[in-house]
C-alpha positions as CSV (number, residue, x, y, z in Angstrom):
1,M,-7.4,-19.9,8.7
2,N,-7.2,-19.7,5.1
3,K,-8.7,-16.8,3.1
4,T,-11.8,-19.1,1.6
5,D,-12.5,-20.2,5.7
6,I,-12.7,-17.0,6.6
7,E,-15.2,-15.7,3.7
8,N,-17.8,-18.8,4.8
9,K,-17.8,-17.2,8.0
10,F,-18.3,-13.8,7.8
11,S,-22.6,-13.8,8.3
12,E,-24.7,-13.6,5.2
13,H,-26.2,-10.4,4.9
14,L,-22.7,-8.7,4.8
15,F,-22.8,-9.6,0.9
16,W,-26.4,-9.7,0.4
17,D,-25.6,-7.6,-3.1
18,I,-22.7,-10.5,-4.2
19,R,-22.3,-13.8,-5.5
20,T,-21.4,-16.0,-2.4
21,G,-17.9,-16.9,-2.0
22,S,-17.1,-13.7,-5.0
23,V,-15.1,-11.8,-2.6
24,D,-11.2,-11.7,-2.7
25,M,-9.7,-11.0,0.3
26,E,-6.9,-9.1,-0.4
27,K,-8.2,-7.2,-4.0
28,N,-11.3,-5.9,-2.3
29,A,-9.9,-5.5,1.4
30,P,-11.8,-2.1,1.7
31,Y,-14.8,-3.6,1.0
32,V,-14.4,-5.5,3.5
33,V,-13.6,-4.0,5.9
34,Q,-16.1,-1.3,5.4
35,R,-19.1,-3.9,5.1
36,V,-18.0,-5.7,8.9
37,L,-17.3,-1.9,10.2
38,E,-20.3,-1.2,9.4
39,Y,-22.9,-3.7,8.9
40,G,-20.9,-7.2,10.7
41,R,-21.5,-8.5,14.0
42,L,-19.2,-8.9,16.7
43,S,-18.2,-12.7,15.7
44,D,-17.3,-10.8,12.1
45,W,-15.2,-8.5,13.4
46,K,-13.1,-11.0,15.5
47,L,-13.1,-12.7,11.7
48,L,-11.5,-9.9,10.2
49,L,-9.1,-8.6,12.9
50,S,-8.2,-12.2,13.3
51,Y,-7.3,-11.9,9.1
52,Y,-6.4,-8.3,8.8
53,G,-4.4,-7.3,12.0
54,L,-5.3,-4.3,13.3
55,S,-3.3,-2.0,12.0
56,R,-4.3,-3.0,8.6
57,I,-7.3,-2.2,9.4
58,A,-7.0,1.2,10.8
59,D,-5.1,1.7,7.5
60,I,-7.2,1.0,5.0
61,A,-10.3,2.1,6.9
62,C,-8.5,5.8,7.3
63,H,-8.5,5.8,3.1
64,L,-12.0,4.8,3.4
65,R,-14.1,7.4,1.3
66,T,-17.4,7.2,3.3
67,L,-17.5,5.6,6.4
68,E,-20.6,5.7,9.0
69,E,-20.2,7.4,12.4
70,R,-20.7,4.4,14.5
71,A,-18.0,2.4,12.6
72,L,-16.1,5.3,12.2
73,S,-16.0,5.8,16.0
74,F,-15.9,2.1,17.0
75,I,-12.4,2.1,14.8
76,S,-10.9,5.3,16.1
77,T,-11.2,4.0,19.8
78,V,-9.9,0.7,18.8
79,S,-7.4,2.1,17.1
80,G,-6.1,5.0,19.1
81,I,-6.3,7.1,15.5
82,P,-8.1,10.2,15.9
83,K,-11.0,10.4,13.5
84,S,-9.6,13.9,12.1
85,Q,-6.7,11.5,10.5
86,F,-9.6,9.0,8.8
87,R,-10.6,10.6,5.0
88,C,-13.9,10.3,5.8
89,C,-13.1,12.9,7.9
90,I,-10.9,15.5,5.6
91,M,-12.8,14.9,2.7
92,K,-16.3,15.3,3.6
93,P,-18.5,17.9,1.6
């Protein structure tokens, strides 16, 4: 699947605040990963996983400034990376 196919298959509610088709899967990877982790359905996760792969998703998630607790627990469990290694836990105010 190419990136246009992937973009069109994500749930519409994920990118409610931007124009349809304006998401660049490479340039906006952190934005896409965070939206799918926090608001995505299982089908969105599977699309994300098929496009980026688990190691890239985990790497991106480790560098996010914020991440909901539920999303953090999910990616930590799936990737095997302890929560303490995620920036959102290290940099908490």
